[in-house]
N, C-alpha and C positions, 0 to 999 in steps of 0.2 A: 504494500500500500504506500501511496505517496504521503509524505509528511505535510500536513496542512498547517501553515503558520499564519498568524494574523486573523484567525477566526474570532469574530465578535458576537455572532448570533447563530442559533440552531433552530431550524424549522422542523418540527417533529410531527409525523403522521400519528393517527390514533389507532384505528382498527388494524390488528395484525402487527403493530409496532409497539404500542404501549399496553394495549388491552386485547386479550383474546375474547372477542365478542361473538364468535361463531355460534355459541349456544343461544344468545339472544336472537340472532338471525334465524336460527333453526326453529325456535318456538314461534316467533312472530310470523314468519313466512308460512309455516304449516297451519297456524291458526287462520291466516287469511285464506289459504287453499281450502281448508275445511268449510269455510263459509261459501266457497264456490263449488262445493261437493267434489273437490279434486283430491287425489291421493297424496299423502305426505311425501316430501322429497328427503332423500338421505343427506346427512351432513356433508359428505364429500362432494355431492353435486352442488349444494348451495355455496360451499366454500369457494369453489371455482368461479362463482358469479359475483363475489364481493369485491368492491374496490373502486368502482367507477360511478358511484352515486346511486341513490335510491331509484331514480327513474329507470336507469339501465338495469338495475337489479330486478325490479318488478317486471319489466318487459321480458327479461330472460326467463324468469320464473313462469310467466304466462305462456311463453313460447314452447315450453315443454309439452303443453297440451293443445295450444291454439295456433291457428294460422296467423300470419302477420296482420291481416285485417281484423281477425277476432281479438288479437292482442290489443289493438288500438281501441276496439269497441269496449273492451272490459277494463282498460287501463285505469281510468279515473276511479271507478268503484274499487278496484284491487288496491290502488295506492291508498285510498282513504282507509280501507280495511287494514292494510299493512301498518300504516302510521298509527292507527288507533291501537292495534295489538302490540306494536313495538313499544309505544309509550307506556303501556300498562305493565310491561315487564323489564323495561330498560335497565340493564346492569345486573339483573337478578341471576342471569346464567353466564355471566362474563367474569374474567379474572385478570389480574395484572400478570404480565410476563415477568420472569425473574429480573431483579436488579433495576427495575424501572425507576422507582423512587430514588434509589441510590445513585443511578445515573443522572437523573435530573438535578439532584442536589449537588453532585460533583461538577456538573456543567455550570451551575450557578456559582459555585465556589470559585470557579476559574474566571468569573466575571462575564460569562457568556449569557446574553439575553436569549430568552426562549419564546418561541411562538408555536402554537399548534395549528396546523393546517390539515384539514380532513375533508374528504368528499361526503362525509356523513352530514345530514342536515343539522344545523346549529341547535334545533329544538331537541335533537337526540344527543348531540355531542356534549353540550354544556352540562346538562344534568348528569351525564355519565361521568364526566371529569370531576364534577363535584362529589358524586357518590363515592368515587374511588380516591378522593382527597388528592387530586392532581391539579386542579384548576389554579391553585395559588402559585404554581411554578411559572405560569405563562403570563407575559405582558400582553400578548395578542392571541386571540382564538378566532379562527375563521372556519365556518362550516361550508359545506358544498353549495349552500344557497345564499351565502353572504355576499358573493361577488359575481360578476357576469359570467365568469369562466371557472371550471373545475380543473384540477389536475387530470391529465398530464399537460394542460395548458400552463405556461409559465406565469400567467398573470397573478395568481394568488401568492406565489413566492416573491414576485417583483413588488407586490403590494406590501409585503412584510419588510422587504429591503427599504422601501420608501418610508414606512412607519418608523423604522429604526434609524433612518438616515445613514444607511450603510451601502457600500457597493456590493454587488452580488458575490464578488470573490472574497468577501469578508464573512460570508454566510454559508453554512452547510445544511443541507436537507437530509434528514434521516428517515428512512421508511422501509417498508417490507416488499415493495412491488416496483415494477417497471414504471408505473404511473409517477412515482416520486422521483425516480432517476431521470426520466424523460423531461419532467418539469424542471428539475434542477439544471440539467444540461442546457435546456432552452433559455433558462433565466440567466445562465452564467454562474450559478452557484456550484459549490462542491456537493458531492453526493456520497452518502454511506448507506449501506443496506444491511438490515438484520436478516438472518437466515430462517427465522421460525414462523413467518407470517403466512400470507395467503398467495399473493402474486398470481392470481388467476390460474393456479395449477401448474405454473411453469417454474423451472429451476432458477433460483436466484443467481446462480453462477453465470447465467446468460445475460444478465443485466449489465448495461454499460454504466459502471459506477466506479468511484474512487477507492472502494474497499468494502469488504464484508466484515461486520463487527458482530461478535457473538451476542452482545447485550448493549443496552444504552450505557451501562457503566464502562464497558470496553470502549465505546465511542468517546466517552469523556476522557479516558486515559489516552486515547489516540489524538484527539484534537488538542492543539497547542495554541492557546490564545496569545 
């Protein structure tokens, strides 16, 4: 891995990076599917659909059973059902990955400012961060519906750079998927990847990144501010 000097901020993903939320997705999606009289999906199937925002997720879930035209016809009702079911169980079936709080604390101790940028809607993301006692680490939190574009578009990362008055080469993005790395590359930020998340079912070794770090604590040890 390349040694990164002069890093002043870290932009950290949520699902698959800080919190293993696949249990929440499983329960909420299958509750929605039950309302449509559809059979439940296995966790492995849902896991490969996560990471590109709720709209994309629900369209993929519906596409298991419906034609493209039927997906669009059912989309609004399915999204409303999913959101209602997700909010009712948000965080109950999720858990922190190892060394997340330790990693965030270590980054802060180095004087590195923290932002959370996720494609998860802010109405899901903020309560979850609060429930897991992570929200206080972050100066900025952006959900997938806070800005005109989601990752892998670079705009959310560039917004954080602007918020912090930093150049992109002073910022590292840490995530579990190609979405995070593509956004970082396009924004001109550094990129680190954790190996334990979702990444749409693809190997993290194939991601164009500046390094794979086992945990956020390892990332903190690697980044030199």
